[in-house]
C-alpha positions as CSV (number, residue, x, y, z in Angstrom):
1,X,0.0,0.0,0.0
2,X,1.2,3.5,-0.7
3,X,0.2,6.6,1.1
4,X,1.4,9.6,3.0
5,X,4.6,7.8,4.0
6,X,5.7,7.4,0.5
7,X,7.5,9.6,-2.1
8,X,4.4,11.1,-3.7
9,X,3.2,12.6,-0.4
10,X,6.7,13.9,0.4
11,X,6.8,15.7,-3.0
12,X,3.4,17.4,-2.1
13,X,5.0,18.5,1.2
14,X,2.3,16.8,3.2
15,X,5.0,15.7,5.7
16,X,5.9,18.9,7.6
17,X,9.0,17.4,9.2
18,X,11.0,14.2,9.3
19,X,13.4,13.9,12.3
20,X,14.9,11.6,14.9
21,X,13.8,11.8,18.5
22,X,16.3,14.5,19.5
23,X,15.4,16.9,16.7
24,X,11.7,16.0,17.0
25,X,11.6,17.0,20.7
26,X,12.8,20.4,19.7
27,X,9.7,20.7,17.4
28,X,7.4,19.6,20.1
29,X,8.9,22.1,22.5
30,X,8.4,25.1,20.2
31,X,4.9,24.1,19.1
32,X,2.1,26.5,19.9
33,X,-0.9,25.8,22.0
34,X,-4.0,25.2,19.9
35,X,-2.2,22.9,17.4
36,X,-3.6,19.5,16.5
37,X,-0.7,17.6,15.1
38,X,-0.1,14.1,13.9
39,X,3.1,12.1,14.6
40,X,4.0,8.8,12.9
41,X,6.7,6.8,14.7
42,X,8.6,3.6,13.5
43,X,8.9,1.6,16.7
44,X,8.4,1.6,20.5
45,X,12.0,2.5,21.2
46,X,11.7,5.8,19.3
47,X,8.4,6.7,20.8
48,X,9.8,6.1,24.3
49,X,12.8,8.3,23.5
50,X,10.5,11.0,22.3
51,X,8.1,11.3,25.2
52,X,10.9,10.8,27.8
53,X,13.1,13.4,26.3
54,X,10.2,15.8,26.1
55,X,9.3,15.3,29.7
56,X,12.9,15.8,30.8
57,X,13.2,19.0,28.9
58,X,10.0,20.4,30.4
59,X,10.1,19.0,33.9
60,X,13.8,19.0,34.6
61,X,15.6,21.3,32.2
62,X,12.8,23.9,31.7
63,X,13.5,24.2,28.0
64,X,9.8,24.3,26.9
65,X,7.8,27.2,25.5
66,X,6.1,27.5,28.9
67,X,8.3,25.1,30.9
68,X,7.3,25.3,34.5
69,X,3.8,26.3,33.5
70,X,3.0,23.2,31.4
71,X,1.1,20.1,32.2
72,X,1.9,16.9,30.3
73,X,-0.4,14.0,29.4
74,X,1.3,10.9,28.0
75,X,-0.9,8.1,26.5
76,X,0.9,5.0,25.4
77,X,-0.2,1.8,23.7
78,X,2.9,-0.5,23.8
79,X,3.9,0.5,27.3
80,X,1.9,0.1,30.4
81,X,1.5,3.0,32.8
82,X,4.1,1.3,35.1
83,X,6.5,1.0,32.2
84,X,6.1,4.7,31.3
85,X,6.9,5.6,34.9
86,X,10.1,3.5,34.8
87,X,11.1,5.0,31.5
88,X,10.8,8.5,32.9
89,X,12.7,7.5,36.1
90,X,15.6,6.2,34.0
91,X,15.8,9.6,32.3
92,X,16.3,11.3,35.7
93,X,12.7,12.5,36.3
94,X,11.6,12.4,39.9
95,X,8.2,10.9,39.0
96,X,7.3,10.2,42.7
97,X,8.6,13.4,44.1
98,X,5.5,15.5,43.9
99,X,6.3,17.0,40.4
100,X,6.7,20.5,41.8
101,X,7.8,21.7,38.4
102,X,4.6,20.7,36.7
103,X,2.0,17.9,37.0
104,X,2.1,14.9,34.7
105,X,-0.5,12.3,33.9
106,X,0.0,8.9,32.4
107,X,-2.7,6.8,30.7
108,X,-3.1,3.6,28.8
109,X,-4.4,3.9,25.2
110,X,-7.0,1.2,25.6
111,X,-8.4,3.0,28.7
112,X,-8.2,6.5,27.1
113,X,-10.2,5.6,24.0
114,X,-12.8,3.4,25.6
115,X,-16.1,4.9,26.7
116,X,-16.7,6.1,30.2
117,X,-18.9,3.1,30.7
118,X,-16.3,0.5,29.6
119,X,-17.7,-2.2,27.3
120,X,-16.6,-5.8,27.7
121,X,-14.8,-5.9,24.4
122,X,-12.4,-3.1,25.3
123,X,-11.7,-4.5,28.7
124,X,-11.0,-8.0,27.4
125,X,-8.8,-6.7,24.6
126,X,-6.9,-4.5,27.0
127,X,-6.3,-7.4,29.4
128,X,-5.0,-9.5,26.6
129,X,-2.7,-6.8,25.4
130,X,-1.5,-5.9,28.9
131,X,-1.2,-9.5,30.2
132,X,-4.1,-9.0,32.6
133,X,-3.1,-5.7,34.2
134,X,-5.7,-4.4,36.4
135,X,-7.9,-1.8,34.7
136,X,-7.8,0.7,37.6
137,X,-4.0,0.9,37.2
138,X,-4.1,2.2,33.7
139,X,-4.1,5.9,34.7
140,X,-1.7,7.7,37.0
141,X,-1.5,11.3,38.0
142,X,1.1,13.2,40.0
143,X,-1.7,15.2,41.7
144,X,-4.9,13.7,43.1
145,X,-6.8,16.9,42.4
146,X,-6.9,15.9,38.7
147,X,-9.5,13.2,39.4
148,X,-12.4,15.8,39.4
149,X,-14.9,15.6,36.5
150,X,-16.0,18.6,34.4
151,X,-18.4,19.3,31.5
152,X,-17.8,17.2,28.3
153,X,-15.0,18.2,26.0
154,X,-16.4,20.1,22.9
155,X,-16.7,17.2,20.5
156,X,-19.8,15.6,18.9
157,X,-18.7,12.0,19.3
158,X,-18.5,9.1,21.7
159,X,-17.8,9.9,25.4
160,X,-14.2,8.6,25.5
161,X,-12.6,8.6,28.9
162,X,-9.8,10.8,27.6
163,X,-12.3,13.6,26.9
164,X,-13.5,13.7,30.5
165,X,-9.9,13.7,31.7
166,X,-9.0,16.5,29.3
167,X,-11.6,18.7,30.9
168,X,-10.2,18.0,34.4
169,X,-6.7,18.8,33.2
170,X,-7.7,22.0,31.4
171,X,-9.7,23.1,34.5
172,X,-6.6,22.4,36.6
173,X,-4.3,24.5,34.3
174,X,-6.8,27.3,34.4
175,X,-7.3,27.2,38.2
176,X,-3.5,27.2,38.9
177,X,-2.5,29.7,36.2
178,X,-0.6,27.3,34.0
179,X,0.1,28.1,30.4
180,X,-1.4,24.9,28.9
181,X,-1.5,21.2,28.4
182,X,0.7,19.1,26.1
183,X,-0.9,15.8,25.0
184,X,1.3,13.1,23.4
185,X,-1.3,10.3,22.7
186,X,-0.8,7.0,21.0
187,X,-4.1,5.9,19.4
188,X,-2.9,2.3,19.0
189,X,-6.0,0.9,20.7
190,X,-8.1,1.8,17.7
191,X,-5.9,-0.5,15.6
192,X,-6.0,-3.2,18.2
193,X,-9.8,-3.4,18.2
194,X,-10.0,-2.9,14.4
195,X,-12.0,0.3,15.0
196,X,-10.6,1.9,11.8
197,X,-13.6,3.9,10.7
198,X,-14.1,5.1,14.2
199,X,-10.5,6.2,14.3
200,X,-10.8,8.2,11.1
201,X,-14.0,9.8,12.4
202,X,-12.4,10.6,15.7
203,X,-9.3,12.2,14.1
204,X,-11.4,14.1,11.6
205,X,-13.8,15.5,14.3
206,X,-11.0,17.9,15.2
207,X,-9.9,20.8,13.1
208,X,-6.1,21.4,12.6
209,X,-6.4,24.2,15.1
210,X,-8.3,24.1,18.4
211,X,-10.5,26.9,19.7
212,X,-8.3,29.7,21.1
213,X,-9.9,29.1,24.5
214,X,-8.5,25.5,24.6
215,X,-4.8,25.8,25.6
216,X,-3.8,22.3,24.3
217,X,-1.0,21.3,21.9
218,X,-1.8,17.7,20.9
219,X,0.2,15.1,19.1
220,X,-1.8,12.2,17.8
221,X,0.7,9.3,17.5
222,X,0.4,6.4,15.1
223,X,2.7,3.4,14.6
224,X,4.0,3.5,11.0
225,X,3.3,-0.1,10.3
226,X,-0.3,0.1,11.6
227,X,-1.0,3.1,9.3
228,X,0.4,1.4,6.2
229,X,-1.4,-1.9,7.0
230,X,-4.8,-0.7,8.2
231,X,-5.6,2.7,6.5
232,X,-6.5,3.2,2.9
233,X,-5.0,6.1,1.0
234,X,-8.3,7.9,1.2
235,X,-8.4,7.4,5.0
236,X,-4.7,8.5,5.4
237,X,-5.4,11.6,3.3
238,X,-8.5,12.5,5.4
239,X,-6.6,12.2,8.7
240,X,-3.7,14.1,7.3
241,X,-5.9,17.0,6.3
242,X,-7.3,17.3,9.9
243,X,-3.9,18.0,11.5
244,X,-2.0,21.2,11.6
245,X,1.4,19.5,11.0
246,X,2.2,15.9,10.1
247,X,5.4,14.7,11.6
248,X,7.4,11.6,10.8
249,X,9.6,10.3,13.6
250,X,12.7,8.2,12.6
251,X,15.0,6.0,14.6
252,X,17.9,7.6,16.3
């Protein structure tokens, strides 16, 4: 299958940037709030490098466009929440030390893109994928205040758990005078459950730029092989058109 990862799409400049994790982190750091971006990555190792380096830059080195005033939400498909925490610890982030420099929230992709009332299919698939990990352990926050629920996120689609969480996080950033929220979200659970049309509808329900009142910079992350295997050229093109920038991560 050909598509936006091949030469024809490069020539049309639909890929805004191709870079390894080190260079891509710089792009994420200077991205503006309000951007809805897509990031295609080649393997779990590169994705780990990306989110861990970004978190270190923001939470330890204060190199972000907003640094100490930014909240981070990481959603991973191939790593459990416990694995993400271990990855961050290995990069020198004091994940259990109160995160005084900025709150961070970790979430499992199956949990994030299931509905608030979890259907049996999602739970069973998640257990198979996570080797039976308890459902309640698939979300972790450095601050218990983030558990509050707020009005639904402005989207005319299914009540995914991530949307309720986003409202809580945005309310938190507003209440504590933070600059905004960075979301690095792997949508791999859609591929796991073969919810391809639903994935396309979900991605296309957002414009390339969010409302100015929503201080989020979002990076929807897709595994390269899943994109090439599961999405038609038409579906790829539709998703591409609903993102502000389309980023291709390479191995370091």
